[in-house]
N, C-alpha and C positions, 0 to 999 in steps of 0.2 A: 294698675295693680285692683286686686279686689280687696275688700274690707274681709276679715277673718271669718265672720258671721255667714258670708254669703259662700253657699257652696254651688259649683260648678253642676248644674244638670238636675238640681232639685233632690229628692228622696232618692232616684235610681242611682246617684253616684257614688253611695256609701254602701261597701258591699261586706263589711265587717259582720261575722256571724252567719252567713251564709251557710258555710261547710256543715256548722252546727245543727242548723235547721234541716238542712237536707239530712243529716244522719237521725237526727230525731225522727223525721219520717220514714226512712228506710229502715230503721232498727226493727220495727215489729214485723215488718215482711221477712226481714233476713232471719230473725227468731223463727218466725213459723217455717221457713225453708229448712233451717238448721234441724228443728226439731222433727219434722216430716221426713227429712233424710235419714237421721238417727233411727227414727220409727220402721222407716222401708227396709233398712239394712235388718233390725231386729227381727221384722216380719220375714224378711226372705230367708234368715238364717234359722228360725224357729221351722219354717215350713220345709226347709231341706232336712234339718235335724230330724224332724219327726218322719219323713220319708225314708231317710237313710235307716232309722231305728225300724219301722216297719219291714222293710226289705232284709236287715239283718235277721229280724225274728224269725220272719218265714224261712229265711234261708237256712238257721240254725236247726229250726223244726224238722224241716224235711231232710235233715241228716241222720236221723235217729230211724231206727227200723221199728222202735216201740217207745210209746211214752207212757209215763205213769202219771196218775191222778196225784195231785198234791203238790202245796205251795213249798214245804219243807223240802230242803234238797239234802237228800240222804245218799241215794245211789247215783246220780247224777242224770238220770234220764226223765226226772219229774218235771211236770210242765212248769214248777217254780223256775227252773234255770232260764226258761224263756224270758219270764219278767225280770229276772237279773240282769239278763243281756239287754233287755229294753231299756231297763235303768241307766245301765253302764253306757250304751250307745247315745243316749239322748242328752246326756250331760253336758251343760249344767243345768239344763231341765229337769224339774223333779215331777217326773210321771208318776211315780207312786204315790205322791202326796195331792198334786194338784190335776194330775190327767187321768186318762183310762187306757188300758190295754187291752184287747179282744184277741184272743186266738180261736180261731173256728175251724173244723176240720168239714168241709163238704165233699160228700161222694155219690156217684151214682151207680147203686149196687143192681141195675136192671130194672128200676120202677122210676127211672128220673133222679135228679139231683135231689138231695137232703141234706140239712144240717146234721151231723154225726154227733157232734160234741162242741162244746165250748167252754172255755174259761176264760175270767176276767179279772183285772185288778181296777177298781174304779165304777163310778156309777154311769158312765155313756151308755146308752142304747146301742147294739150293733145293727148296722146297716145292711149286714149279709142275712142276718135272721136269727131264728131260736132254733135251741136244738129239737129234733124232730120235724121240724117245719121245712117248708119249701125254701130255698136261698134267692135273695134277689142278687143274682148274678149280673158281672158288668157285661155292658153290652159287647157282643161277639163272643163272649166267652161260651164254649159249649164242652158238656162233658159227656163222653161215651160210656157205655156201660162199662163199669169196673175202675173207672177213673177216679182220682182222689185229688184234693188240693186243700192247703193249708192257706187261710186267709189270716192277716194280722192287720188289725184297725187301733188306729192311737187317736184318739181325741185329747187336745189339749187347749185350755183356755187361752187365750192371748189379750192383753190389755194394752192397747195403744197410749200414747201420751195424751193429754187432752185435745191439744189443737189439731192433731192428726188424724183422729179417730174416724170423721167422716169420710177421710180418703181411703181408707183401710176397711172400710165396710162395718165399723162397728158403730158408728154413730157416737161415739164417745163412751161406749161401754165397753163391754167385753164381747171378742167373737171366738168362736169354739173352731180351732184348726182341726183338719181331719186328715189322716193319710191311711192309705192302704196299699198291701202288697198281697200278692199270691203266688205260691210256688207249688210245684208237684213233689210230692215226696220221692225220694231216690232209692230208697231201699225197701220197698213194699207199699202197703197202704197203712195209713195212720187213722183208721176208721174207727178205732175204740181205744180208750185210755185203759191199761192196766189198774188194777185195784190190789189191795192186799200188800203184805210183806213180801 
């Protein structure tokens, strides 16, 4: 028989508290993985929402035979309708406050592609070009003489949580997500915006 103070195997025999110690060591890693997973889902959802909004705005724009300049919707064919549509499709993202929506008409009127007009909400620069300028068209996108296309660009700031920023390219800061869609008008060309009453 052994005395009570004598433990078999020395220090290796007492295993009390091992589970708590292991959990304390693994908890930060689990927290990081959970945060990164939540951020990855938020990131993917935001990218998909922006792409859907850009595609819907271009699709809606190309269903008009004419578009009118103006953000206030009076007759229903004002460019402002497109920005209202973008805001609705992108919910719960607040595009009108935090993001930028740019709608651009690009046409080849016989002298090469040119930016015919551009309307925007927000401050992001267009990657397509400026009105009157030569557009930066996507690779493989060719316009024949008489062709017209409506580009919709959406830029939106995405702020990941602190721990997953480096994995999402933000380095702990804000990264600007960008979506673009291009459609051809269905009912003629949209090379100019109507003005006046």
